[in-house]
DRENGU-947137 format. One record per residue (C-alpha): residue in one letter; x negated, z negated, y negated. Coordinates in steps of 0.5 Angstrom, whole numbers, padded with zeros to 4 digits, always signed. Each point is the difference from the previous one (the first is absolute). Example, Ala and Ser with C-alpha at 12.3 -4.5 7.8 and 13.67 -1.06 7.14 Angstrom:
A-0025-0016+0009;S-0002+0002-0007;
END
This chain:
M+0068-0093+0024;G+0007-0001+0003;S+0003+0002+0007;Q-0003+0005+0004;G+0003+0007+0000;G+0000+0006+0005;F-0007+0002+0003;Y-0003-0007-0002;Q+0000+0001-0007;S+0003-0005-0005;K+0007+0001-0004;E-0004+0001-0006;F-0003+0006+0002;L+0007+0003+0003;D+0003-0002-0007;L-0005+0004-0003;V+0001+0006+0004;K+0007+0000-0001;S+0000-0001-0007;I-0004+0006-0001;G+0004+0004+0004;E+0006-0002-0004;A-0003+0001-0007;R+0004+0005-0004;S-0005+0003-0004;K-0008+0001+0000;A+0000-0005-0006;E+0003-0006+0004;E-0004+0002+0006;D-0007+0000-0004;R+0003-0007-0003;I+0001-0003+0007;V-0007+0003+0003;L-0004-0003-0007;N+0003-0007+0002;E-0002+0001+0007;I-0007+0001-0002;D+0000-0006-0005;T+0002-0004+0006;L-0005+0003+0005;K-0006-0001-0005;R+0002-0007-0001;R+0001-0002+0008;I-0006+0004+0002;S-0005-0003-0004;E+0002-0007+0003;P-0005-0003+0005;D+0001-0001+0007;I+0005+0005+0001;P+0003+0000+0007;K-0002+0007+0004;R+0007+0001+0001;K+0002-0001-0007;M-0006+0005-0002;K+0002+0005+0005;E+0007+0000-0004;Y-0003+0000-0007;I-0004+0006+0002;I+0006+0004+0003;R+0003-0001-0006;L-0006+0002-0004;V+0001+0007+0004;Y+0007+0000-0002;V-0002-0001-0007;E-0005+0006+0000;M+0005+0005+0004;L+0005-0001-0006;G-0006+0002-0005;H-0002-0006-0003;D-0007-0003+0000;A-0002-0005+0005;S-0008+0000+0000;F+0000-0007-0002;G+0001-0001+0008;Y-0004+0005+0003;I-0006-0005+0001;H+0005-0004+0004;A+0002+0005+0004;V-0008+0002+0002;K+0000-0008+0002;M+0005+0001+0005;T-0004+0005+0003;H-0005-0005+0002;D+0005-0005+0003;D+0000-0001+0008;S+0007+0001+0001;L+0002+0007+0002;V+0007+0000-0004;V-0003-0003-0006;K-0006+0005+0001;R+0005+0006+0001;T+0004-0002-0006;G-0007+0000-0004;Y-0002+0007+0002;L+0007+0003-0001;A+0000-0003-0007;V-0007+0002-0001;T+0001+0007+0002;L+0006+0001-0005;F-0003-0004-0006;L-0007+0004+0000;N-0003+0007+0000;E-0007+0002+0004;D-0003-0001-0007;H+0002-0007-0002;D-0005-0005-0002;L+0003-0005+0006;I-0002+0005+0005;I-0007-0003+0001;L+0003-0007+0002;I+0004+0003+0006;V-0005+0004+0003;N-0004-0006+0003;T+0007-0002+0003;I+0002+0007+0003;Q-0007+0000+0003;K+0001-0007+0003;D+0007+0002+0002;L-0002+0006+0004;K-0004-0004+0004;S+0006-0005+0002;D+0002-0001+0007;N+0007+0001-0002;Y+0002+0007+0000;L+0006-0001-0005;V-0005-0003-0005;V-0005+0006+0002;C+0006+0005-0001;T+0002-0004-0007;A-0007+0001-0002;L+0000+0008+0002;N+0006+0001-0004;A-0003-0003-0006;V-0006+0004+0001;C+0004+0006-0001;K+0003-0002-0006;L-0006-0004-0004;I-0007+0003+0002;N-0003+0005-0004;E-0005+0005+0000;E-0005-0005-0002;T+0002-0005+0005;I+0001+0004+0006;P-0007-0001+0003;A+0001-0008+0000;V+0006+0001+0005;L-0002+0007+0003;P-0004-0003+0006;Q+0005-0005+0002;V+0006+0005+0000;V-0004+0005+0004;E-0001-0006+0005;L+0008-0001+0000;L+0001+0007+0003;S-0001-0003+0007;H+0004-0006-0001;P+0004-0002+0006;K+0006+0000-0004;E+0003+0007-0001;A+0003-0003-0007;V-0007-0001-0002;R-0003+0006+0002;K+0006+0004-0003;K-0001-0004-0007;A-0007+0001+0000;I+0001+0008+0001;M+0004-0001-0006;A-0005-0003-0004;L-0005+0005+0002;H+0005+0005-0002;R+0000-0003-0007;F-0007-0001-0001;Y+0000+0008+0001;H+0004+0001-0005;K-0004-0005-0005;S-0007+0003+0002;P+0000+0005+0005;S-0008+0000+0001;S+0001-0008+0002;V+0003+0002+0006;S-0002+0007+0002;H-0005-0003+0005;L+0006-0003+0004;V+0004+0006+0002;S-0002-0001+0007;N+0004-0006+0000;F+0006+0004-0002;R-0001+0004+0006;K+0000-0006+0004;R+0006-0003-0002;L+0004+0006+0001;C-0001-0001+0007;D+0002-0007-0001;N+0005-0003+0006;D+0005-0003-0006;P+0004+0006-0003;G+0001-0004-0006;V-0008+0000-0001;M+0000+0008+0002;G+0006+0001-0005;A-0004-0003-0006;T-0007+0004+0002;L+0004+0006-0001;C+0001-0001-0008;P-0008+0000-0001;L-0001+0005+0005;F+0005+0005-0004;D-0004-0002-0007;L-0006+0002+0004;I+0002+0006+0003;T+0003+0003-0007;L-0007+0000-0003;D-0003+0003+0006;V+0004+0003+0006;N-0006+0003+0004;S-0003-0007+0001;Y+0006-0002+0004;K+0002+0006+0004;D-0002-0003+0006;L+0005-0005+0000;V+0006+0005+0000;I+0001-0001+0008;S+0000-0008-0002;F+0005+0001-0005;V+0004+0005+0004;S+0000-0005+0006;I+0002-0006-0004;L+0006+0004-0003;K+0002+0002+0007;Q+0000-0007+0003;V+0004-0002-0006;A+0005+0005+0001;E+0001-0001+0007;R+0002-0007-0002;R-0006-0004+0003;L-0001-0005-0005;P+0004-0006+0000;K+0007-0001-0002;A-0002-0004-0006;Y-0003+0006-0004;D+0007+0004+0001;Y+0004+0001-0007;H+0007+0002+0001;Q-0002+0002+0007;M-0005+0005-0002;P-0007-0002+0003;A-0005-0002-0005;P+0002+0005-0005;F-0005-0002-0006;I-0005+0001+0005;Q+0002+0007+0002;I+0001+0002-0007;K-0007-0002-0002;L-0003+0003+0006;L+0004+0007-0002;K-0003-0001-0007;I-0007+0000+0003;L+0001+0005+0005;A+0002+0005-0005;L-0006-0001-0004;L-0004+0001+0007;G+0003+0006+0002;S+0001+0004-0007;G-0004+0006+0001;D-0003-0002+0007;R+0004+0004+0006;Q-0004-0004+0005;A+0002-0006-0002;S+0007+0002-0002;E+0001+0002+0007;S-0001-0007+0003;M+0006-0002-0005;Y+0005+0005+0002;T+0003-0004+0006;V+0001-0007-0003;V+0003+0003-0006;G+0005+0004+0004;D+0002-0006+0004;I+0001-0004-0007;F+0005+0006-0002;R+0004-0001+0006;K+0000-0007+0001;C+0001-0003-0007;D+0006-0002-0002;S+0003+0003-0006;S+0006-0005-0001;S-0004-0005-0003;N-0004+0000-0007;I-0007-0002+0004;G+0001+0006+0005;N+0001+0005-0006;A-0006-0003-0003;V-0004+0001+0006;L+0003+0007+0001;Y-0002+0002-0007;E-0007-0002+0001;C+0000+0004+0006;I+0002+0006-0004;C-0006-0002-0005;C-0005+0000+0005;V+0003+0007+0003;S-0001+0003-0007;S-0007-0002+0000;I-0003+0001+0006;Y-0001+0007+0003;P+0007+0003+0001;N+0003+0000+0007;P+0007+0004+0000;K+0003-0005+0005;L-0001-0006-0005;I+0002+0005-0006;E+0006+0001+0003;S+0002-0007+0002;A-0002-0002-0007;A+0005+0005-0003;D+0005-0003+0004;V-0001-0007-0002;I+0000+0003-0008;S+0007+0003+0002;R+0003-0006+0002;F-0003-0004-0006;L+0003+0006-0005;K+0007-0001+0003;S+0000-0007+0000;D+0005-0003-0005;S-0006-0005-0002;H-0003+0001-0006;N-0006-0003+0002;L-0001+0004+0007;K+0002+0006-0005;Y-0006-0002-0004;M-0005+0000+0006;G+0003+0006+0002;I-0002+0004-0006;D-0007-0003+0000;A-0001+0001+0007;L+0002+0008-0001;G-0005+0000-0006;R-0005-0002+0004;L+0002+0005+0006;I+0001+0006-0004;K-0008+0000-0001;I-0001+0002+0007;S+0006+0004+0002;P+0004+0002-0007;E+0006+0004+0004;I+0002-0007+0002;A+0002-0001-0008;E+0005+0006+0001;Q+0004-0003+0005;H+0001-0006-0004;Q+0001+0003-0007;L+0007-0001-0001;A+0000-0007+0002;V-0006-0001-0005;I+0005+0003-0005;D+0005-0005+0002;C-0005-0005-0002;L+0000+0002-0007;E+0007-0001-0001;D+0000-0007+0003;P+0001-0005-0006;D-0006-0004+0003;D-0005+0002-0006;T-0006-0003+0005;L+0002+0005+0005;K+0001+0006-0005;R-0007-0001-0002;K-0003+0000+0007;T+0004+0006+0001;F-0003+0004-0006;E-0007-0002+0002;L+0002+0003+0007;L+0002+0006-0004;Y-0006+0001-0004;K-0004+0000+0007;M+0005+0005+0003;T+0000+0005-0006;K-0002+0007+0001;S+0001+0007-0003;T+0007+0001+0003;N+0003-0007-0002;V-0004-0002-0006;E+0006+0002-0005;V+0005-0004+0004;I-0004-0006+0000;V-0003+0000-0007;D+0007+0001-0003;R+0002-0006+0004;M-0006-0004-0002;I+0002+0002-0008;D+0007-0002+0001;Y-0002-0007+0003;M-0005+0000-0006;I+0005+0001-0005;S+0004-0005+0003;I-0005-0006+0000;N-0002-0004-0006;D-0006-0003+0004;N-0006+0003-0004;H-0005-0002+0005;Y+0003+0004+0005;K+0003+0005-0004;T-0008+0002-0002;D-0001+0000+0008;I+0006+0005+0001;A-0002+0004-0006;S-0007+0001+0002;R+0002+0002+0007;C+0005+0005-0002;V-0006+0003-0004;E-0005+0000+0005;L+0005+0003+0005;A+0002+0006-0005;E-0007+0001-0001;Q-0001+0001+0007;F+0006+0003+0003;A+0003+0004-0006;P+0004+0006+0003;S-0001+0003-0007;N-0003-0001-0007;Q+0007+0000-0003;W+0003-0005+0004;F-0007-0004-0001;I+0002+0000-0008;Q+0007-0002+0001;T-0002-0006+0005;M-0005-0002-0005;N+0005+0000-0006;K+0004-0004+0004;V-0005-0005+0001;F-0003+0000-0007;E+0007-0001-0003;H+0002-0006+0004;A-0007-0003+0001;G-0004+0003-0005;D-0004-0006-0002;L-0001-0002+0007;V-0004+0006+0002;N-0007+0001+0000;I-0003+0004-0006;K-0003+0004+0005;V+0006+0003+0003;A+0002+0002-0007;H-0007+0004-0001;N+0001+0003+0007;L+0007+0003-0002;M-0003+0003-0006;R-0005+0003+0004;L+0004+0003+0005;I+0005+0003-0005;A-0007+0003-0004;E-0003+0002+0007;G+0007+0003+0003;F+0000+0002+0007;G-0008+0001+0000;E+0001+0008+0002;D+0000+0006-0005;D+0007+0000+0000;D+0001+0000-0008;T+0008+0001+0000;A+0001-0006+0005;D-0005-0004-0004;S+0004+0001-0007;Q+0007-0001+0004;L-0003-0007+0002;R-0002-0001-0007;S+0007+0002-0003;S+0004-0004+0005;A-0004-0006-0002;V+0001+0001-0008;E+0007+0001+0001;S+0001-0006+0004;Y-0004-0004-0005;L+0004+0002-0005;R+0006-0002+0003;I-0003-0007+0002;L-0001-0001-0007;G+0007-0001-0002;E+0000-0007+0004;P+0000-0006-0004;K-0006-0003+0003;L-0006+0003+0003;P-0007-0004+0003;S-0006+0001-0004;V-0004+0004+0005;F+0006+0005+0001;L+0000+0001-0007;Q-0007+0002+0000;V+0001+0005+0006;I+0006+0003-0004;C-0004+0001-0007;W-0006+0003+0004;V+0004+0005+0004;L+0004+0002-0007;G-0006+0000-0004;E-0004+0005+0006;Y+0006+0004+0002;G+0006-0001-0005;T+0000+0007-0003;A-0004+0003+0006;D+0006+0004+0003;G+0003+0002-0007;K+0007-0004+0002;F-0001-0005-0005;T-0003+0001-0007;S-0005-0004-0003;S+0005-0003-0005;Y+0004-0003+0005;I-0006-0003+0004;T-0003-0003-0006;G+0007-0003-0002;K+0000-0003+0007;L-0007-0003+0000;C+0001-0003-0007;D+0007-0003+0002;V-0004-0003+0006;A-0006-0003-0005;E+0006-0003-0004;A+0004-0003+0005;Y-0006-0003+0003;S-0004-0002-0006;N-0002-0007+0003;D-0004+0004+0005;E-0007+0003-0003;T-0002+0003+0007;V+0007+0004+0000;K-0001+0002-0007;A-0007+0002+0001;Y+0002+0005+0006;A+0006+0002-0005;V-0005+0002-0006;T-0005+0003+0005;A+0006+0005+0003;L+0002+0002-0007;M-0007+0002-0002;K+0000+0004+0007;I+0006+0004-0002;Y-0002+0001-0007;A-0006+0002+0002;F+0003+0005+0006;E+0004+0003-0006;I-0006+0001-0005;A-0004+0003+0006;A+0006+0005+0001;G+0000+0002-0007;R+0007-0003-0001;K+0002-0004-0007;V+0000-0007+0001;D+0006-0004-0003;M-0001-0007+0000;L+0007-0004+0001;P+0001-0005-0006;E+0000-0006+0006;C-0006+0003+0002;Q-0003-0001-0007;S+0003-0007-0001;L-0003-0002+0007;M-0007+0003-0002;E+0000-0004-0007;E+0002-0006+0004;L-0006+0001+0005;L-0005+0002-0006;A+0001-0007-0003;S+0001-0004+0007;H-0004-0006+0002;S-0002+0003+0006;T-0007+0004+0000;D+0002+0004+0006;L+0007+0003-0003;Q-0004+0001-0007;Q-0005+0004+0003;R+0005+0004+0004;A+0004+0001-0006;Y-0006+0003-0004;E-0002+0004+0006;L+0007+0003+0000;Q-0001+0002-0008;A-0006+0003+0001;V+0002+0004+0006;I+0006+0003-0004;D-0005+0002-0006;L-0004+0004+0005;D+0000+0007+0002;A+0003+0003+0006;R-0007+0002+0003;A-0003-0007-0001;V+0006-0004+0003;E+0000+0005+0006;C-0007-0003+0001;I+0002-0007-0001;L+0006+0000+0004;P+0001+0005+0005;S+0006+0002+0003;D+0001-0003+0007;A-0007-0003+0001;S+0001-0007+0002;C-0002+0002+0007;E-0007+0003-0002;D-0006-0003+0003;I-0004-0003-0006;E-0007+0002+0002;V-0005-0006-0002;D-0007+0002-0002;K-0004-0006+0003;G-0007+0003-0002;L+0003+0001-0007;S-0003+0007+0000;F+0003+0001-0007;L-0006-0004-0003;N-0005+0004+0003;G-0001+0004-0006;Y-0001-0006-0005;I-0005-0003+0005;Q-0004+0006+0000;E+0000+0000-0007;S-0002-0007-0001;I-0006+0001+0005;E-0003+0006-0004;K+0000-0005-0006;G-0004-0005+0004;A+0005-0005+0003;Q-0002-0002+0007;P+0004+0002+0006;Y+0005-0005+0003;I-0003-0004+0007;P+0005-0002+0005;E+0000-0007+0001;S-0002+0001+0008;E-0006+0004-0002;R-0003-0006-0005;S-0003-0004+0006;G-0007+0002-0002;M+0001-0002-0008;L-0001-0007-0003;N+0006-0004-0001;I+0000+0001-0008;T+0005-0006+0000;N-0005-0005+0003;F-0005+0002-0006;R+0005-0001-0005;N+0002-0007+0003;Q-0008-0001+0000;D+0000+0002-0007;H+0006-0004-0002;H-0003-0006+0003;E-0007+0001-0003;A+0002+0001-0007;S+0004-0006+0000;S-0007-0004+0003;H-0004+0004-0005;G+0003+0001-0006;L-0003+0001-0007;R-0004-0006-0001;F-0002-0002-0007;E-0004-0006+0002;A-0007+0000-0001;Y-0005+0002+0006;E-0003-0005+0004;V-0007-0003+0000;P-0005+0005+0004;K+0001-0002+0007;P-0006-0001+0004;T-0003+0005+0005;V+0005+0003+0005;Q-0004+0003+0006;S+0002+0007+0002;R+0000+0002+0007;T-0004+0006-0002;P-0007+0001+0004;V-0004+0000-0007;S-0001-0007-0003;L+0002+0000-0007;A-0001-0004-0006;S+0006-0004-0003;T+0004+0003-0006;E+0004-0003-0005;L+0007+0003-0002;V+0001+0002-0007;P+0007+0002-0003;V+0000+0008-0002;P+0006+0003-0003;E+0003+0004+0006;P+0003+0007-0001;M+0004+0004+0005;Y-0002+0006+0003;P+0004+0004+0004;R-0002-0001+0008;E-0001+0005+0005;S-0001+0000+0007;Y-0004+0005+0004;Q-0001+0002+0007;T-0007-0001+0003;P-0003+0000+0006;A+0000-0006+0004;P-0006-0004+0001;S-0002-0003+0006;L+0006-0005+0000;S+0006+0004+0001;S+0005+0001-0006;D+0006-0004+0004;A-0005-0006+0001;R-0002+0000-0007;S+0008+0001-0003;L+0001-0007+0004;E-0005-0004-0003;L+0002+0002-0007;K+0006-0002-0004;L+0003+0004-0006;R+0001-0004-0006;L+0005+0003-0005;D+0001-0005-0005;G+0000+0002-0007;V+0000+0008+0002;Q+0005+0004-0004;K+0004+0005+0004;K-0003+0006-0003;W-0007+0000+0001;G-0003+0005-0006;A+0003+0006-0003;P+0002+0006+0005;T-0006+0004-0003;Y-0005-0005+0000;S-0006+0001+0005;P-0006-0005+0001;A-0006+0001-0003;T-0004-0001+0006;S+0002+0002+0007;T-0002-0001+0007;S+0000+0005+0006;N-0001+0001+0007;S-0006+0004-0002;T-0003-0006-0004;S-0007-0003+0003;E-0004-0006-0002;K-0007-0001+0000;T-0003-0007+0000;V-0007-0002-0003;N-0003-0007+0000;G+0007-0003+0001;I+0003+0005-0006;T+0005+0005+0003;Q+0001+0007-0004;V+0005+0005+0001;D-0001+0007+0000;R+0005+0004-0004;A+0000+0006+0004;S+0007+0001+0001;T+0003-0003-0006;A+0004+0006-0003;N+0004+0001+0007;S+0002-0008+0000;R+0002+0000-0007;A+0005+0006+0001;C+0003-0004+0005;E+0001-0006-0004;T+0003+0004-0005;Y+0005+0002+0005;D+0001-0007+0003;S+0001-0003-0007;R+0006+0004-0001;K+0003-0002+0006;P+0006-0005+0000;Q-0002-0007+0002;V+0004+0000+0006;E-0004-0002+0006;I-0005-0005+0000;S-0005+0002+0005;P-0005-0005+0003;E-0006+0003-0004;K+0004-0002-0006;Q+0001-0007+0003;K-0008+0000+0001;L-0002+0002-0007;A+0005-0005-0003;A-0002-0005+0004;S-0007+0001-0002;L+0002+0001-0008;F+0004-0007+0000;G-0004-0005+0004;G-0001+0003+0007;S-0008+0001+0000;S+0000-0006+0005;K+0003+0004+0005;M-0004+0006-0001;E-0007-0002+0001;K+0000+0002+0008;R+0000+0008-0003;P-0006+0004+0002;A-0005+0003-0006;T+0002+0007+0003;A+0007-0001-0002;G+0003+0006-0005;H+0005-0005-0004;K-0002-0001-0007;I+0003-0004-0005;S-0003+0001-0007;K+0004+0003-0005;A-0004+0004-0005;S-0007+0001+0003;S-0002+0003+0006;H-0006-0005+0001;T+0003-0005+0003;V-0003-0006+0003;E+0002-0001+0008;K+0003-0007+0001;S-0002-0001+0007;H-0007+0001-0002;V-0001-0002-0008;P+0004-0006-0002;K+0005+0002-0005;P+0002-0006-0005;S+0007-0001-0001;T-0002+0000-0008;E-0002+0007+0002;V+0007+0002+0003;A+0003-0003-0006;S-0004+0004-0005;E+0001+0006+0004;K+0008+0000-0002;T-0001+0000-0008;A+0004+0006-0002;L+0005+0002-0006;V+0006-0005+0002;Q-0001-0007+0001;Q+0003-0003+0006;P+0001-0008+0001;P-0005-0003+0004;D+0004-0001+0006;L-0002+0006+0003;L-0007-0003+0001;D+0000-0005+0006;L-0005-0005-0003;G+0001-0005+0005;E-0003+0005+0005;P-0006+0003-0002;T-0003+0006+0003;V-0007-0001+0001;T-0005-0006-0003;S-0005+0003-0004;S-0004-0003-0006;A+0002+0002-0007;P-0003+0005-0004;S-0006-0002-0005;V+0000+0007-0004;D+0005+0001-0005;P+0004+0006+0002;F+0002+0002-0007;K-0007+0000-0002;Q-0001+0005+0006;L+0005+0004-0002;E-0003+0001-0007;G-0007+0002+0004;L-0003-0007-0003;L-0004-0001+0006;D-0006+0004+0003;T-0001+0002+0007;T-0004-0006+0002;Q+0005-0005-0003;V+0005+0004+0004;A-0004+0000+0007;S-0002-0007-0001;A+0008-0002-0001;V+0001+0004+0006;N-0005-0003+0005;H+0000-0007-0003;G+0000-0005+0006;S-0002+0005+0005;T-0006-0001+0005;S-0004+0007-0003;K+0002+0002-0007;S-0005+0006+0000;A+0003+0003+0006;D+0007-0001-0002;I-0001+0004-0006;V-0004+0005+0004;A+0006+0001+0005;L+0005+0000-0006;Y-0003+0006-0003;A-0003+0003+0007;E+0005+0006+0000;T+0002+0000-0007;P-0002+0006-0005;A-0002-0001-0007;S+0005-0001-0005;T+0004+0005-0003;P+0002+0002-0007;N+0007-0003+0001;K-0003-0007+0001;D+0004-0003-0006;D+0007+0003+0003;D-0002-0003+0007;D-0002-0007-0003;L+0007+0000-0003;L+0003+0002+0007;S-0004-0005+0004;A+0001-0005-0005;L+0008+0001+0000;S+0000+0001+0008;N-0005-0006+0002;P+0000-0005-0005;S-0003-0007+0001;M+0002-0007-0002;P-0003-0004-0006;N-0006-0003+0001;M+0000-0007+0004;P-0006-0004+0001;G-0004+0001+0006;G+0003+0006+0003;T-0001+0007+0001;T+0003+0007-0002;T+0001+0005+0005;I+0000+0007-0003;Q+0000+0007+0003;Q-0004+0005-0003;K+0003+0006-0001;Q-0001+0007+0003;S-0002+0006-0004;S-0003+0007+0000;K-0003+0005-0004;G+0005+0004-0004;P+0007-0001-0001;N+0004-0004+0006;P+0007+0002+0002;K+0001-0006+0003;D-0001-0004-0007;S+0004+0005-0004;L+0006-0001+0005;E-0001-0008+0000;K+0000+0001-0008;D+0006+0004+0000;A+0004-0005+0004;L-0003-0006-0004;V+0003+0004-0006;R+0007+0001+0003;Q+0000-0008+0002;M-0002-0002-0007;G+0004+0005-0004;V-0005+0000-0005;N-0006+0005+0000;P-0007-0003+0000;S-0003+0003-0006;S-0005-0005-0001;Q-0005-0003+0005;N+0001-0007-0003;P+0004-0004+0006;N+0002-0005-0005;L+0006+0005-0001;F+0003-0001+0006;K-0001-0007+0000;D+0004-0001-0006;L+0005+0004+0003;L+0000-0004+0006;G+0001-0006-0004;
END
């Protein structure tokens, strides 16, 4: 390795440091470092390397990393060195690891166990080394692994360990405040530590805690004041003095804490007055550290409750700072004066000349700090001087960032303290002229609003003078070679609004200037847009005044250019200008009224101008709009649409053959039923209607929860608007049950029919629960309906008032299918064949033969009562309340056959046939039903042969 050099390092390492220092270029330095990396890679991988050599290799790796090169190949060796028993090697390893690794590095997990072991070491130097590593390497996830041991070290006999433990807890607080929130009491205890170093270290976490929550630490004011008093009286050991100042850094930290605790608290502030005054008197201002303590005293005085004597002492110190030849002291005096004028503005007036002198200082940093002070000192009496100085300085600098800051402050001061509108406009012109592109666009809008609004009073003469002066100044400024875009926008707007208002300048002169602007700044589309709009205003004002408009040749060429522009905005503005010129004076005056830019625009949020249209639409049958807030009781149509889409996809149009007849499906109805087989029947589509009926013993809400609306295959529009169902149900309809067969009274059918006609014409907006129940019963929901009592007035028959109640007499699904025979054949997916309504036997009598009157009464009665216990009793009960047949027997047979047909014969089955009701003489109800049937069919039944309708139905 060579002979040993200084600090027990090899000559090779010293030569490396020397060669790097003598390198003449970055390339030469990189070449040296890369050679060193190759050498270290080769040597560090050798076996059995002595600790002393490995220590030097790690130090050389640190040197390589400091020069910006990668030394990650040696990280693991640095981690291994932290496990060594030798204190020197261990400290070298910890130093290298803290420099190599960050808290999220993968190798951190290998160091945590070593740190835990070292924190328990008997050698306090090892403990201090581990605590230094804790502050650098422990992240939020590994804090719980070492936190208990760090807390135990707060009571370590060595003050250095206690101090570093406080520092580690402070670091934990920065990483994860919640992890040490329960340890605040430990900071309070360490504040009373016998060692000033531990006490001084405790001030740092306490300052952070007090910054977040001042009120929780008000009780410590007396303690902090006592400590500060002892420090100021030099009761601390001499070791803490710095340039003959007693513990100045502890004093500075204590003054910062007292400033927080005394802010707005008179009682707490009064306990601080004495000790702060003592520091003002005793502090040595001949040294920088003494001036630092005095500056912190001024900051504390400006924060706590004001005290005249302390303010006077602070003013004297500030005066000494400002009169000093040192730029550092002047800078500190300017900053301190800016703090003190918040509570005592008159102090600034005493030092105004000294502050202005700082503006002429060649030190640019001092100038900027002085402008910050001037910004705080500005009022209506000195705003002109200060803003002029700031604008002059803004013109002289090239730093766009600071120029933007100065410009924004000039604008703010001018808006707040402007002595007159003329001065404000002139000031804004200077700001826009020299920093226009750096000024916020809102400033331009504010300037235009000020010119439009004027003085805000009823003095029209003053307003017109203001606008005339603005126009004159902008016409002069247009002669400048280069102007910012934002400023040009303001100029074009003002010239367009007020260029010809006072009559001093003709429209030709103003339009010529605007055309020159558009031509000179042809690359700026925004400026050209403002110029075209200004031209439109001037021509509009001329037309409204009844004067003839003569467009200049340059304006015409500009319009021709813009009409073919690639910018749609410029094209639109040019076409609008052409359209405005061709209008008459009255129309132009309505479109572009003169001096109307500040008029309030009334926004009709209720859109009341549409009331007439809405009323007319409602009278024509449109539904009124229902606000969303009032739709809580309505059903969610979207859910039904989603369900419709889902079921339509699962129950689409089926072309395959029907399944083999299934065995008997047991229903939950109280009447025992026979089995039936399903026969495919063409299924036409009828318009579906829903009716509100009195609820049976179960509540309608309870039944609506049991039912499920099925809309698969249903068209969006159910039937023609003028269609009325042939059979109605009403609240007054009554039922009579004879031997298990329900008969329906026709007492109030006429009123219910009128209601149905009205309901059928209403748009289908709301799907009521009753409609859900009806749809569920029609589309396979009968299994959920068997609990409905026999007294319910809810009927589902379509063409006959003689309806069989499902809860008493089993109604086969084939009968439900046969009830749906009508004009238009619908795909059979509307009928839920997988869920039959009830189970019953198939009919034994051909229904078409019944329609043609081929069966006699005995056969019909036999078919009705087939399979029952007492046939003769059933027949007698069937005709117990039925009068003799009427001459309209054939018509009634036709209606009954169409409204209540039975399925074709199947072996071993029976057919349930409802005997029609008749009375002597013409029956009004039958006539109404016949008329409704005619409207349904669209054909006048001229013959009594029902095969005519069979042919129509296919």
